[in-house]
C-alpha positions in Angstrom: 111.6 48.0 97.7 110.6 49.6 101.0 109.8 53.2 101.7 110.6 54.6 105.2 108.7 57.7 106.2 110.7 59.3 109.1 109.5 61.9 111.6 111.1 63.6 114.5 110.2 60.7 116.9 112.9 58.7 115.1 115.6 61.3 116.0 114.2 61.6 119.5 114.4 57.8 119.9 118.1 58.0 119.2 118.6 60.5 122.0 118.7 63.6 119.8 117.4 66.8 121.4 115.3 67.8 118.4 111.9 68.7 119.6 110.6 72.3 119.5 111.0 72.7 123.2 114.7 72.3 122.6 114.5 74.9 119.9 112.6 77.2 122.2 115.4 76.9 124.8 118.0 77.8 122.1 116.0 80.9 121.0 115.5 82.0 124.6 119.3 81.7 125.1 120.5 83.6 122.1 117.6 86.1 121.6 115.3 86.5 124.5 113.7 89.5 123.0 112.6 87.6 119.9 111.5 84.7 122.1 109.1 87.0 124.0 108.0 88.7 120.8 107.0 85.3 119.3 104.9 84.6 122.4 103.1 88.0 122.1 102.3 87.4 118.5 100.6 84.0 119.2 99.5 84.5 122.8 95.8 83.7 123.3 95.4 82.5 119.7 96.5 78.9 119.9 94.0 76.3 121.1 94.1 74.9 124.6 95.0 71.2 124.0 95.0 70.3 127.7 92.3 69.7 130.2 91.5 72.7 132.3 89.2 71.4 135.1 89.6 74.5 137.4 89.2 77.0 134.6 92.2 79.0 135.7 95.2 77.0 134.7 96.1 74.4 132.0 96.7 71.0 133.4 98.5 68.1 131.7 96.0 65.2 132.0 98.9 62.7 132.5 101.1 64.4 135.0 98.3 66.5 136.5 100.8 69.4 136.6 100.3 72.9 135.2 101.4 73.4 131.7 103.7 76.3 130.9 102.2 78.6 128.2 105.5 78.9 126.4 105.8 75.1 126.3 102.3 74.7 124.8 103.2 77.3 122.1 106.6 76.0 121.2 105.8 72.3 121.5 104.1 72.5 118.1 105.2 75.8 116.7 104.1 75.1 113.2 100.5 74.4 114.2 100.4 77.6 116.2 101.9 79.7 113.5 98.6 79.3 111.7 96.7 81.1 114.5 98.1 84.6 115.0 96.7 86.6 117.9 94.8 88.9 115.6 94.3 91.5 118.3 98.0 92.4 118.3 97.4 94.1 115.0 93.6 94.7 114.8 93.6 96.6 118.1 96.2 99.1 116.9 94.8 102.6 117.1 94.2 103.7 113.5 94.5 107.4 114.5 98.1 108.5 114.3 97.1 112.1 115.1 97.3 113.1 111.5 94.8 115.5 110.1 91.9 113.5 108.7 91.9 114.9 105.2 92.3 113.6 101.7 95.6 115.5 101.3 97.0 113.5 104.2 96.2 110.0 102.7 99.7 109.3 101.3 101.4 110.5 104.4 99.1 108.5 106.6 99.3 105.3 104.5 103.1 105.4 104.5 103.4 106.1 108.2 100.9 103.5 109.2 102.3 100.9 106.8 105.7 101.4 108.4 104.3 101.1 111.9 102.4 97.9 111.1 105.3 96.3 109.2 107.3 96.2 112.4 104.8 93.9 114.1 105.5 90.9 111.9 108.8 91.9 110.4 111.4 89.2 110.2 109.3 86.5 112.0 109.7 83.9 109.3 113.3 84.9 108.5 114.3 84.8 112.2 112.7 81.5 112.8 114.4 80.0 109.8 117.8 81.5 110.7 117.7 80.3 114.3 116.3 76.9 113.2 119.3 76.5 110.9 121.8 77.5 113.6 120.2 75.3 116.3 119.9 72.1 114.2 123.5 72.5 113.1 124.6 72.0 116.7 122.8 68.7 117.0 125.4 66.0 116.4 124.5 62.8 114.7 128.0 61.3 115.0 128.6 58.1 117.0 124.8 57.5 117.5 124.0 53.8 118.1 121.6 52.2 115.7 118.2 51.2 117.3 116.6 49.2 114.5 117.5 46.3 112.3 114.8 47.2 109.8 117.0 49.9 108.2 119.9 48.3 106.4 122.7 49.9 104.5 122.8 48.8 100.9 125.8 46.5 100.5 124.5 44.2 97.8 124.5 46.0 94.5 121.9 43.5 93.2 119.4 44.4 96.0 116.8 47.0 95.2 117.4 50.2 97.1 115.2 51.2 99.9 114.0 54.8 99.9 113.6 57.3 102.7 111.3 60.3 103.0 112.4 62.2 106.1 110.7 65.2 107.6 113.8 65.7 109.8 116.6 68.2 109.1 119.4 66.0 110.6 121.7 63.5 108.9 121.0 60.7 111.3 120.2 58.2 108.5 123.4 59.1 106.6 125.7 59.2 109.6 124.5 56.3 111.7 122.8 54.0 109.2 125.2 54.6 106.3 122.3 55.3 103.9 123.3 57.0 100.7 122.0 60.5 100.3 120.6 59.6 96.9 118.2 57.3 98.6 116.9 60.0 101.0 114.6 62.9 100.4 114.8 65.6 103.1 111.4 67.1 102.2 111.8 70.1 104.4 115.5 70.7 104.0 118.8 69.3 105.2 121.2 70.7 107.8 124.1 72.7 106.3 123.0 71.9 102.8 119.6 73.3 101.9 117.2 75.9 103.2 115.1 74.6 106.1 111.3 74.9 105.7 109.0 75.7 108.6 105.4 77.0 108.3 101.7 76.4 108.5 98.9 75.4 106.2 96.1 77.7 107.2 94.8 78.6 103.7 91.3 79.1 105.1 92.5 82.2 107.0 94.0 83.7 103.9 90.8 83.2 102.0 88.8 84.7 104.9 91.1 87.8 104.9 90.8 88.1 101.2 87.0 88.2 101.5 87.2 90.9 104.2 89.5 93.0 102.1 87.3 92.5 99.0 84.3 93.7 101.0 86.2 96.8 102.1 87.4 97.6 98.6 83.9 97.2 97.2 82.7 99.9 99.6 85.4 102.2 98.3 83.6 102.7 95.0 80.4 104.8 94.9 79.5 104.5 91.2 80.6 105.7 87.8 80.9 109.1 86.2 79.2 110.0 83.0 82.1 108.5 81.1 81.7 105.2 82.9 84.9 105.7 85.0 84.6 104.3 88.6 84.3 106.9 91.3 86.4 106.2 94.4 85.0 107.2 97.8 87.3 109.2 100.0 88.5 107.0 102.8 89.0 108.3 106.3 92.2 107.5 108.1 90.3 105.0 110.2 89.0 103.2 107.1 92.5 103.2 105.5 94.0 101.9 108.8 91.5 99.0 109.0 92.3 98.0 105.4 96.0 98.2 106.0 95.8 96.1 109.1 94.0 93.3 107.2 96.5 93.5 104.4 99.4 93.1 106.8 97.7 90.2 108.6 97.1 88.5 105.2 100.7 89.1 104.3 101.9 87.4 107.4 99.8 84.2 106.7 101.0 84.2 103.1 104.7 84.6 104.0 104.6 81.9 106.7 102.7 79.3 104.7 104.4 75.9 104.2 103.9 75.5 100.5 103.5 71.7 100.3 102.4 71.9 96.6 105.8 73.5 95.8 107.7 70.9 97.8 105.9 68.2 96.0 106.5 69.8 92.6 110.2 70.3 93.3 110.6 66.6 94.3 108.3 64.9 91.8 111.1 62.7 90.7 111.0 61.0 94.1 107.3 60.4 94.1 107.6 58.9 90.6 110.3 56.7 92.0 108.2 55.1 94.7 105.7 53.5 92.4 107.2 50.0 92.9 107.3 50.2 96.7 105.9 47.1 98.4 106.1 48.1 102.1 105.8 51.5 103.7 107.1 52.0 107.3 106.0 55.2 109.1 108.1 55.8 112.2 108.2 58.9 114.5 105.6 60.9 112.5 102.4 62.2 114.2 100.4 62.7 111.0 100.0 66.4 111.6 97.6 68.1 109.3 100.2 70.3 107.7 101.9 67.2 106.3 98.9 65.3 105.2 99.3 66.4 101.5 102.5 64.4 101.4 100.8 61.2 102.6 98.0 61.8 100.0 100.6 62.0 97.3 102.3 58.8 98.5 99.0 57.0 98.4 98.4 58.1 94.9 101.9 57.3 93.8 102.1 53.7 95.1 100.2 50.5 94.3 96.9 50.1 96.2 98.2 46.8 97.6 101.3 48.3 99.3 101.5 47.3 103.0 101.5 50.2 105.5 103.3 49.6 108.8 102.5 52.6 111.1 104.2 52.8 114.4 103.1 54.6 117.5 105.0 55.7 120.6 101.9 56.1 122.9 99.2 53.6 122.7 96.5 56.3 122.8 97.7 57.3 119.3 96.9 54.0 117.7 93.3 54.7 117.0 94.1 58.2 115.8 96.7 56.9 113.3 94.3 54.2 112.1 91.6 56.9 111.4 94.1 59.1 109.6 95.2 56.1 107.5 91.5 55.2 106.7 90.8 58.8 105.7 93.8 58.5 103.3 92.1 55.5 101.6 94.4 52.9 102.9 92.6 49.5 103.0 92.3 47.7 106.4 93.8 44.6 104.9 97.0 46.5 104.1 97.2 48.4 107.3 99.3 47.5 110.4 99.3 49.7 113.5 102.2 48.7 115.7 104.0 49.9 118.9 107.3 51.5 118.1 109.1 48.9 120.3 108.6 46.5 117.4 110.5 48.9 115.1 113.2 49.8 117.6 114.4 46.3 118.1 118.1 46.8 119.0 
């Protein structure tokens, strides 16, 4: 039995316009206001992944051309979802010109809460809605096969190959005639299940929880003679700072990609792969957000299983090798190969 782990590079190799730049163009077309809003939320927060020798523009080291900020953001939107531009909410003026008295606390809290809620409102919902609409327009009909390694199961006596795909499309079903029972769409399937998009920045959530805990500790000034905690009156500014942190934390919690839940919901599949002899990884970049799935696969399969990991760019070979080593895959069972050896048709 073989296990194929399929990433977006697989769809792209078949000519499908399924990268996040294609998604960005779709969002820009149907909702330019939301497109600009997304950029403002993440602007300045995402790392600079490209060389910047002049210090004033971002340069692609391969083409030597300036990289568009929108492209850098949307080319790996899930990674950048984990780095919100905190200033968009932390710089909001906590003074809403309400009288700074205890009697105004409830009014102030409700008003400021409503104001802050608009900053991140519907971000996840809109992204998921537009993702679903966009991917449904990508046709997988009449796509020519590009590999002989994936075979449709015609002999009932043959053990079924299994497929773990991170893609939303039905390319495997439509072009390779693979039965849906053999395939796990771990992040959802077009027109059938909800599509999952998100980040894995749990550290940021923990950091915000600590900050909120420190603020809450300062709210209590002691106990009365009956041992009941005495709460310190907060100024509007103090309330505002606490609310801003709460809304920031809510954003990170709402947009997290819950890999543990995905694994739990599909544990039958990971129990099924225990007799796999060969694993083929094609079109997947080993992004950190998906590493928990690979860890689970390593734990769920025999230690002698052969891993065949394919790269599109030669510079990725060493990176993939290191990722595999970090996962505990033994050198003798590891084969890092150019994707041309997989796409042999």
